[in-house]
N, C-alpha and C positions, 0 to 999 in steps of 0.2 A: 405322916401323910397316908391317907387311905382313900379308896374310891368314894366312901361316904363323905369324908371331909371335903373332897373336891366338889362333889355335888352340892353340899351345903353352901359352899362358896359361890358356885356358879348360879345357884338359885337366887342369890341376892342380886344378880345381874340380869338374868333372863327367867321367864316363867311361862308356863303353858297358859294361853289366854282362856278365860272362863268359857268362851263360846264353844270350844272343843269339848269341854267337860259337860256343858249343857246339852250338846248334841248327843253325847254318850248317855246321859240320863234319860233323854227323850226316847232314845232307841230302846231302852229297857222297859218303856211303858207300852204294854200290849195294845193300848187304845190309840197310840199315836199313828200318824199316817205320813206319807211322803209330803203331803201338803203342810202338815204341822212342822216337819223338819225344814221344809223350804222356807216357811215364814220365819223360823228362828235364824236360819242362815242369812236371810235377807237383812237382818239387823246389823250384819257386819259387811259393809260394802267391799272390803278387800277380799274376804273369804268368798263372797258371792261371785265376784269377778273371776277369782281363781277357779272356782268350781265350774263356771260356764266355759272357761278356757279349756279345762280338762274334758268336759263333756263334748267339746268340739275338737278335741285333739285326736291324733292318730291312734291313741290307745283304744278309744271307743269308736271312732270313725263312723258316726251315725249316717253320714251321707246327706243329711239335711241340717240346717242351722238350728241349734238349740238355744233359745233365748229366755226361757222361763226356768226359774230355779227349781220349782217342783217337778217340772219335766226332766230336768237334769238329774234330780234325786231318783226319780223313777227309773230312768235309763241306766244310771250307774249302779243303783242298788243302795238301799239305806245303810247297810253295814259297811259297804265299801266307801260310801260318802263319809261315814263316821271316821273310818281309818284315814281317808284322804285328808279330812279336816285336821286330824292330828298331825299328819305329815306337813301340810301347808303351814299350820301354826308353828310347828317346830322350826321350819325354815325361817319363818318371819321372826321367831323369838330370838334367833341369833343374828338377825339383820342389824348391822351397825356395830356389832361386837367385833373388834379387830384383833388380829393376832399377827405375829411376826413370821410365821412359817409358811402360810398358804393363804391364797386369796379365797374369799367365799365362792367366787365363780369356779375356781379349780376344784375346791372341795365338793361342792354340790354337783359339778359336772361328773366326777367319779361316782358319786352316790346315785345320780340319775342314770348313768351307764349301768350300774348294778341293778337299779330298779327296773330299767327297760329289759335287761336280760332276764330278770326274775319274772317279768310279765310274759315273756316269750316262753320261758321254761314252764310256766303255769299251763300253757296251751298243750304241753306234752303230757300233762298229768290228768287228762280227761277221765272222769269217773272216779277220781281219787279226791277225797275231801281235803281241801287246802285253802286257807285264808289268803288274803291279798299279799302276793309276793312283791307287788310293786311297792307298797308302803313299807314292807319289811326291808326291801333293798334300799329304799330312800333313806332310811334312818339307821342303817347297820353300823355306820362309823361315827355316830353322834358323840360317843365317848371320846374319840380322838379329837374332836373339835373342842371339847371341854379341856382336855389336856394341853392342846396347842394354845388355848386362850389363857389358861391360868399358870401353866408351867412351860413357857417357851424354851428356856435354856435346856431343861432336862429332855423335853420332847425333841429338840434339835439333836441332842446327844444320841437319843434312841434312833432317830432317823439316820444319822450318819453311821451308827453302828450297824444298822440293818442293811445299809448300802455298801458296807465294806466287803469287798469280794472275798477276802480271806475269812471273814466272820461267818457269812452265809446264813445269817439269821433272818427270819421273817420279822416284820415290824413288831408284831405283838410279842414275839420272843424277846426282841431287843428291849421293848418297853418293860417287860418283867425284870430284866437284868438291871435296868436303870431305876425304875420306880418301885419294883417289888410287886407290881400288878400291871394289867394292860387295859387298853381302851375298851375291850369287851366288857370287863367288870364295871368300869366307870359308866359306860353307856347303859348297862342293865340296871344299875342303881338309879340313874336319871330317869329311865323309862318307867321304873316302878314308882318313883316319886311323882311323876307326871300322870300316873294312872293310864299309861298307854296300854293297848290291848295285850293280853298275856302272851300271845304268839309273837308279838313284836319284841317284848322283853326277852323271850326265849331266843329268837333269832339273833338279836344283838349279842347276847351272851355267848352263843355257840357257833357263830358263823365261821370261825376259824378252825374249830375242831368239833364238828357235829357228830362224829362217830365216837361216842364216849358213854360211860355208864349213866351219867345224869341225863343225857339226851335220850338214851335208849329206854329210860324209865318214864319219859314224858309221853303225853298223848301222841298218837300216831301223826296227827296233823301238825303238831309242833316239831316232831322229828323231821317231817317233810320240809317244813319251812327252814329249819336250820341247815339241812343238807342243800336245799335249793339255793339259798343265799350264799352258801359256801361256793357253789358252782358259779353262781351269777357274779360274785366278786372276782373270781378267777377270769371269767370271760370278759368282764369290764377291763381288767388290767391287760389282758391280751389285746383287746381293742385299742387300748391306749398306746401299746408298743407295736400296733399294726401286725399282729401275728395270730395264727390259729393253731400254733404248736403248743400243746400243753406244757412242754418243757420250758417255755419262755415266761410262764406265769407262776404264781404261788402253787405249790404242790397240792394237788387234790388229795383229800383224805381217802385212803382205801375204803371202798364200799359205798362211796357217795353216789356214783353213777348207778350202781346196782340198786340202791335204795330208791332212787328216783325212777328207775326203769328207763334210763336214757343212755343211748350208745355214744361212744366217743365220736362216731361219725356225724353226730348231730351238732357238735360244737360249732363248726363253721357256719351252719345255717342259723343257729341261735345268735351268734355274734353278728352276722350280717343283718338279720331282721331287727335286732335291738339297736344297732348303730344307725339304722335308717331313721329312727324317730328321736334320737337324743337331742339334736339341735332344736327341734320343735318343743321338746319337753323343757329345755332350758328357758324358752320364752314363756312357758306356762308358770314355772316355779321360781325362776331367778331372773326376773325381768330387769333390763338395764336401768340404772338410775337416770332420771332426767338431769340434764346439764344445768 
């Protein structure tokens, strides 16, 4: 079993909708406009509705109702619309795929906590080039969902091992012991197969250990994303256990706060600001099924 073999198997169950790839192609066309992208999105009612919900969400908080797709594209930005479309389509791709270890609501709730924290962290990086931390946070654990779905028994073994007080291992460390690889490797392979943006691939692969030789050789913007999602993931877990003490969450890699230029005293503010919008984001991305 390898990350590649798992992705080959899951690709027979789920796939990235063509609309996301078409949006990406259109974005590469220098002659395309927000109107062109809006017309393409309008061909997909589900994606259109999701984009309008996002444009009217607390992330963008326009203050006035946005009802036209091309207006939403202009306000959110064409590149971020592309990235959000990938995120929305990834959530929908796994809709209806069941696993025995976690509900989709719980899985995406953690991912949205991370995405929201990423979005707040991005506001601390003013003047520093960095792509969408929201989308990177939303998809950071997608490899874990693949493993939960295809290998529930081994995944449960890894989860139990990581929660063993005497073992003291983080989930990804326990996964390596059980599988021989971890969810960051699986997620990175899936992201590459789905042609997700390069920075998303990078953040998925390095969000648990961003201070390493491979990350340091990456473009500066990718280094920033890997470090930011590492921090955002820790803040999300702290929020879940209702703590602001870094000792209660996954250990931050040394150098992450320095790389981002964020002081430890900002953690509480980031956690509070991101927690305030998570419930509304759940309504945008993971809407309850009709009875």
